[in-house]
C-alpha positions, 0 to 999 in steps of 0.5 A, spaced: 513 182 237 510 177 231 508 179 224 501 182 225 496 177 222 488 178 219 486 176 226 490 181 230 486 186 225 479 183 226 481 184 234 482 191 233 476 192 229 472 188 234 474 192 240 473 199 237 466 197 235 464 193 241 469 195 247 471 202 246 473 202 253 479 197 252 482 203 249 484 207 255 485 200 260 490 198 254 494 204 254 494 204 262 496 197 263 502 198 258 509 197 260 513 204 261 520 206 261 525 212 262 525 217 257 532 216 255 535 210 253 542 208 257 546 212 253 541 219 254 539 218 247 532 218 244 530 215 237 523 216 235 519 214 229 513 219 227 507 217 224 502 223 225 502 225 217 495 221 216 491 227 221 494 232 217 491 229 210 499 228 209 498 222 205 504 222 200 510 219 199 514 221 193 510 220 187 505 216 190 499 221 193 496 216 197 501 212 199 499 212 207 492 211 206 492 204 207 492 204 215 493 196 215 499 197 211 502 203 215 501 200 222 504 193 219 510 198 218 510 201 225 510 194 228 516 192 224 520 199 226 518 198 233 521 192 233 527 194 231 533 195 236 534 201 238 528 204 236 525 208 242 518 210 241 513 213 236 510 219 235 502 220 233 496 222 233 490 219 238 488 214 233 495 211 230 496 210 238 491 207 240 491 202 234 498 201 236 496 200 244 491 195 242 496 191 238 501 191 243 506 194 240 507 200 245 510 196 251 516 199 253 516 204 248 516 212 249 510 214 247 509 221 244 502 225 243 502 229 237 497 235 239 496 236 231 495 242 228 489 245 224 493 249 219 492 244 213 497 244 207 494 248 202 488 251 206 486 258 206 487 258 214 493 254 214 497 259 218 491 258 223 495 252 227 490 251 233 491 244 236 486 239 234 488 233 238 491 231 244 492 236 250 497 236 255 492 234 260 490 228 255 496 226 254 497 225 261 491 222 263 492 216 257 499 215 260 503 217 254 510 220 256 511 226 251 507 231 247 509 234 241 507 240 237 508 245 231 510 252 232 510 256 225 512 263 225 509 267 219 511 275 221 506 277 214 500 273 217 496 274 223 494 267 224 501 266 228 498 271 234 493 266 236 498 260 234 503 263 239 498 264 244 495 257 244 502 254 244 504 258 250 498 255 254 500 248 252 507 249 254 504 252 261 499 246 261 504 241 260 509 244 265 504 244 270 503 236 269 511 235 269 510 233 262 515 234 257 513 237 251 516 237 244 516 244 240 518 244 233 519 251 231 519 254 224 519 261 221 515 260 215 512 265 209 507 265 204 510 263 197 506 262 191 499 260 195 504 255 199 507 255 206 515 254 206 519 254 211 526 258 212 532 253 213 537 257 213 541 257 220 539 264 222 532 263 221 532 256 225 536 260 231 530 265 231 524 260 231 528 257 237 529 263 241 521 264 240 519 257 242 523 257 247 520 263 251 513 261 250 509 259 256 510 260 264 515 255 265 521 252 260 522 246 265 519 241 260 520 244 254 524 240 249 526 243 241 525 239 235 530 242 229 531 240 222 539 239 221 541 245 216 548 248 215 552 250 221 549 246 226 554 248 232 551 255 231 544 252 232 545 248 237 549 254 241 542 258 241 539 254 246 540 250 253 534 246 251 534 238 250 534 238 242 531 232 237 533 232 230 528 233 224 530 227 220 531 230 213 531 227 206 537 222 204 535 221 197 540 225 192 546 224 196 544 219 203 551 218 205 553 225 205 546 226 209 547 220 214 554 224 215 551 230 217 546 227 222 552 223 225 555 230 226 549 233 228 548 228 233 555 229 236 553 236 238 552 238 245 545 238 247 542 234 242 539 228 244 537 224 239 533 224 232 525 224 230 524 220 223 517 219 219 516 217 212 523 217 211 524 210 214 517 208 213 517 207 206 524 207 204 524 206 196 526 199 197 521 196 202 526 194 207 523 198 213 527 194 218 534 196 214 532 203 213 530 203 221 537 200 223 541 205 219 538 211 223 538 207 230 545 206 229 546 213 228 543 215 234 546 210 239 553 208 236 556 214 239 554 218 233 560 214 229 557 214 222 555 206 220 557 202 215 552 203 209 553 200 202 554 206 197 549 201 193 543 202 198 537 205 195 536 212 198 531 213 202 526 219 202 524 223 207 519 229 208 524 235 209 530 236 205 536 237 209 539 243 207 535 247 202 533 254 205 526 253 203 521 248 203 514 247 204 512 245 211 511 238 212 513 237 219 
């Protein structure tokens, strides 16, 4: 689609103020597509960070605060070849729908989490956005939720119970649902995720067993060491959580490519890594990831002088604050 203009944003504001009923009708009228691309892969750009109060990118604490700038970046990303869809909360997805950016795309509704980073109630991850029923009603294609398991925090129990209900409801609606599991713990008043292979495997086993049926369950997991053993732990279709290539980008891209070639891996979900590259070239950053996903997992030619991207979760560190 063409670049957004001031008139596009004026219309967006006018519709939201005077014709809110157009949100539902616009979503209902959008052009749908099959879930997977012809090569059986899926590349999703994630933009559900603001609803969690996560506005920072690198050392800029308010990088994602300007909604108009974020929407422009998302429209650029969605217009690139090989980008299959977008993940977001209702506010983001409805803005994109009204801007005409969701036609022919896979749209993933984030159920979001109530356990905001840094809060005393951080492990109380009740769902605060979409339900499976509302995602289906809106004509979206996929649901997504986070499953953090902290064995030392009682907040994990209601989180698991709520997640099981969500998975059951998604199966009843024949709605694919993406579960993003982590083994987590408190460290210096912050929640960190254990990114060792053993911990990722344990989290996957717990998530896969949630709900009355796993027929529509997918997993979304970080790229860690020993991914072959990680992927041997599940038969569920799995998407990779994009990591942080900021220090050694070529090495990280190579690890993505290797992981994408494993049985069961169906694609990649990346957010701030691609939307806010240091050089500002969203299209170029997105194109690198798209080639990795859709080129048969062969590492594309990348300029060694290319500015490093930066993301939300280092790929190989064994413990990091949650940012998914």
